[in-house]
N, C-alpha and C positions, 0 to 999 in steps of 0.2 A: 392150866388146861388150854389146850390148843384150840382156837376158834375154828367152828365148823365152817367149811366153804360153802357158799351157796350152790345148790344143785341146778346146773344148767348155765346157759350163756347169759353174760352181761349185756343185755339188748335194750336199747331205748327207741322207742317209736310207737306209731299208732297204725294198726292194721283195720281196713274197712272190710270186716267180713260180711259176707252175704249168707246169713244162717240158713240152714236147710230146714224143711218141716219135719217133725217128728222127734227133734233133738232139742233138749233144753238149753237154755243160754249157758249154764255152767258147764254143760256137756260140751258145747262148742268151744268154750273157753279152754277147757282141758285139752281139747284135741288140737287147737291152735297152739297152745303153749307147748305141746308135745312136738308138733311139727316143726316149730322154730328153736326147740330145745332151750327155751327161755327160763331164766332163773325166777322171774317174777312178772306176773301178768294179772289183769283184772278186765272186766267188761263194764260197759257204761250203760246200765239199764236193761233189765230182762225183757225178753221176748217170750210169749208162751210157746210151748212146743209145736203147736199148730202153726204158729206164725213163721214167715220167712223175712229175709231182707237185713237191712244194716244193723249190724251189732258191732260198734268200734271196740277193738280190742287194745288195751293200753300195755305196753311193755316196759318194764324197768321204771324209769324216772317219770314216764308218762302217766303212771298210776296216781302221782301227784295232782294231775289235773283232770282225772276222770270225773270228779264230782261236778265239773263245769259242764261237761257233756251230759251228765244225768240231769241237769237243771235246763238243758237247752230245749228249743222248739223241735217238733218231729212232724213228719209228714208220712202218710200211709195211704195204700190203695186197699179198699175194702171191698169184699163180696159178702152179701148178706142175704139171706132167705127169710122172707116174712110169711107170718102165719104159723111158724114153728117156734115154740119156746123151749129152751133147755136149761137145765140146772145151772150151767157155767156160763151161758151166754154165747157159747161157741159150739162148734160141731163136735167137740170132744165130750160134750155132757150128754146125760140122758134127757130124752124128750119128756116134758112135763105138761105141754098143752099143744094142741093143734087147732087153729082157727081159719076158716076160709078168708081169703084175702079179697074184699070187695072194693078196695080203694082203686081209683084210677091212677095212672102214672102221674098225672098232674098232682093229684092229692098226696101221693108217695114223696114227690119232689118237694112239695110245700112243706110237708111234715119234717122231712130231713133238714131243709134250708132254715127251718125255724130255731134251730139250735145254734145257728151262726152267731158269733159274739161272745160275750161273757156269760156264762151260765154256771149252774152248780150240779155236781154230779154225786150220787150216792154210790161209793165204791161197792162192787160186787163182792159177795161173800167168798168168792173164789179169787180174790186178788191177793197179792203178796203183802198188803199192809197188815200190821201187826197189832193186836189186842192184847194188852197186859203181856207182851213179849211173844206171842204166839201168832204165826200167820194166820190170816183169816181162812184161806183155803184149807188149812189143817183142821180148823175148827168145823168148817163146812163139811168136810169128809166124815167128821164124827156126828154129823147131824145137828151141830149147834149153830145157832143164828144169835148174832150180838147186833145191838144198834150201832149204826155208822153214821157219822156226822156228814152232811154234805160238804163237798170241797170246790172252791172256786177254780174254774178253769176257763180258758178262751179258746174258742174254735175261730180261727183267723179266716179260713176259707174252706168252701165246700164245693166240689166239682163233680157233678152227676155224669157218669160215663155211659150208664146203661140201665134201663129198666125194662125187664122182659117178664111180665106176668108178676110173680111173687119173688123174683130174683132182682136184686138191686146192687149196682156196682158203683162206687164212688171213690174219690180221693179227698183227703182231708189234711189240712195244716192246722196244727194245734199246739197248745203250750204244754209244759212238762206236766205230768200227773193226770193227763186225760185218759180215760178209759173209753176205747173204741167199742168194746162189748157194750158198755152202758149206753153209748151213743146210739147204738143200733137197737138195743132193748127199749130205749126210751122213744125212739122213732116208732117202733112196732107198737109200744103202749098207747102212743098218740093217735095211731091209726086203728087202734081197737082189735088188732090181731096178733100182736107179739112179733118177735124175730130174734134171729141170732147170727153170729158171724160164721161164715162158712170158709173164708180165706182171707188172711190178713198179711200184708206185704210192707214192712217199713222202707220207705224211699229215701228218706234223709233224716240225719240227726245233726242239729246244729249247723255248723258251716260245712258239712260233708255232703256232696251230691252222689247219687245213685251210681253214676258212671264210673266211680272208682272202687266199687265193691268187687271182692272176688270170693268164690266159694272155696270150701275146703279141697274139693276136687281139683279146681283150677290151680290152687296153690301146690297141691301134690305133683301135678304134671310139671309145673315150672320147677320145683325142687328136683324131680327126677333128672332133668337135663341140666341145670344149672347150679344145683345144691344150695347151701345156705346163701351164698353170695347173691344169687338171683332173686330169692325170696326177701333177703333183707332190703334190697333196693326198691321193694314195694312198700316199706313202711313210710309213713308220713312224719315229718318233724313234729316234735312237741309243740311248737309254736302254733300249729294248725288247730289245736284244740281250742284256742281263743282268738282265732283269726278275724272274728267280727268284733272284737273288742277295740277300744281306743288305744292306740299304740303311742308310747312315750319312749324317747331315746335319751340315754344318759350318758354324760362325759364320763372319761375314765375314772376320775376320783369318786363321783357319785356312784358309779357302778360297783366300785370297790366297797364302799361303805354299805351300800344296799345288800351286798353279799355277805357282809358281816352282820347283817340282821338289823341295821339302823335305818330309820327313815331319812329320806334325802329330798332336796328341792330340785325341781326341773323347771325349766323356763317355759316350755311348751307342752301343757297338760290341761286335762279337763278341770272343772271346778270341784267335782265330786265323783265317786263312784269307783269302780275297779278298772284297772288298765293292764295291758301286756307290756312288758317292759324289756328293752333291748340296750346293748351297748352301742353307741353310735360309731365308734371307730371300728369295731369288727363286725357289726351287724348281728352279733351273738345274741339270742334270746335268753334272757336271765330268769324269767318267771313272771308271776303277777303280783301286782300291789294294789293298795287302796289308798285313795286320797284322803288324808286326814283334814280336820277343821282348819288346821293352821297352813294347809296347802302342800305339805310334805307328802311323799309317797312312802307308805309303810309297806315292807315286804310281807306278803301273805304265803306265797308258795314259790320257792326258789329251785331252780335246776342245779343239780351238783355239776362242778366243773367239768366242761367238755361233753355233757350229755345232751346238748340241745340239737 
């Protein structure tokens, strides 16, 4: 029986998509995949339909490294309304409580900044975390509430941009798994008035800055004038997904054996942890590896030949 050919172009690289409001992450992924006519694509961490901003899209071989972007730190710009609590913690949910905001700007700032550092969050019932295989938000829509265990996260930095009565705008740098909705709800609870997110924009994910983002509309205009060649040039190399990892360069022989799936030795390497691996002679990105106890580098995710 003949092998079925993949539907679409064999494309490798990472697109920094600026997701628009009102579309799901999967919906944005499918539109980007269609625009590039890509055979294989995946995104690296969902944004709520209300949210906008950085949604890295991985094409082809880049999907092998999407998990590392999922686990990376993130930055957001947040607008919140205090005094109004909703079912979902954002503006898409029904209002469940309204309370007058009596706190001063100084008290609001102090309440928010108190969450800086290592904290624990209880995930919202409207999150995508699964309970016995079912996403919590599906249970919530059926009126079912289940117990959720607190999850450790880190708020690296909080920058207040504006406090205007009951409206608060700030930026946050945080670890993976942080729920910005929960951060706003917890701030509102501390102030005794509640609160919810009215606008959320992801500024960065891992090593990627906001300046490189493009909307689907911008991509469409570029494609109209330059075709696939023009938009393909906007894709970032696979190696950028782990650009902030320690870099190890291998000689030709070691590179060959690593690509055969064998652990290899390298003279200049960290003592432990994960590393990005390159072939010294060509500068080619080979993939990522992990330092074993005996000092060898074990291959963990490798790029297929010529795809880096």
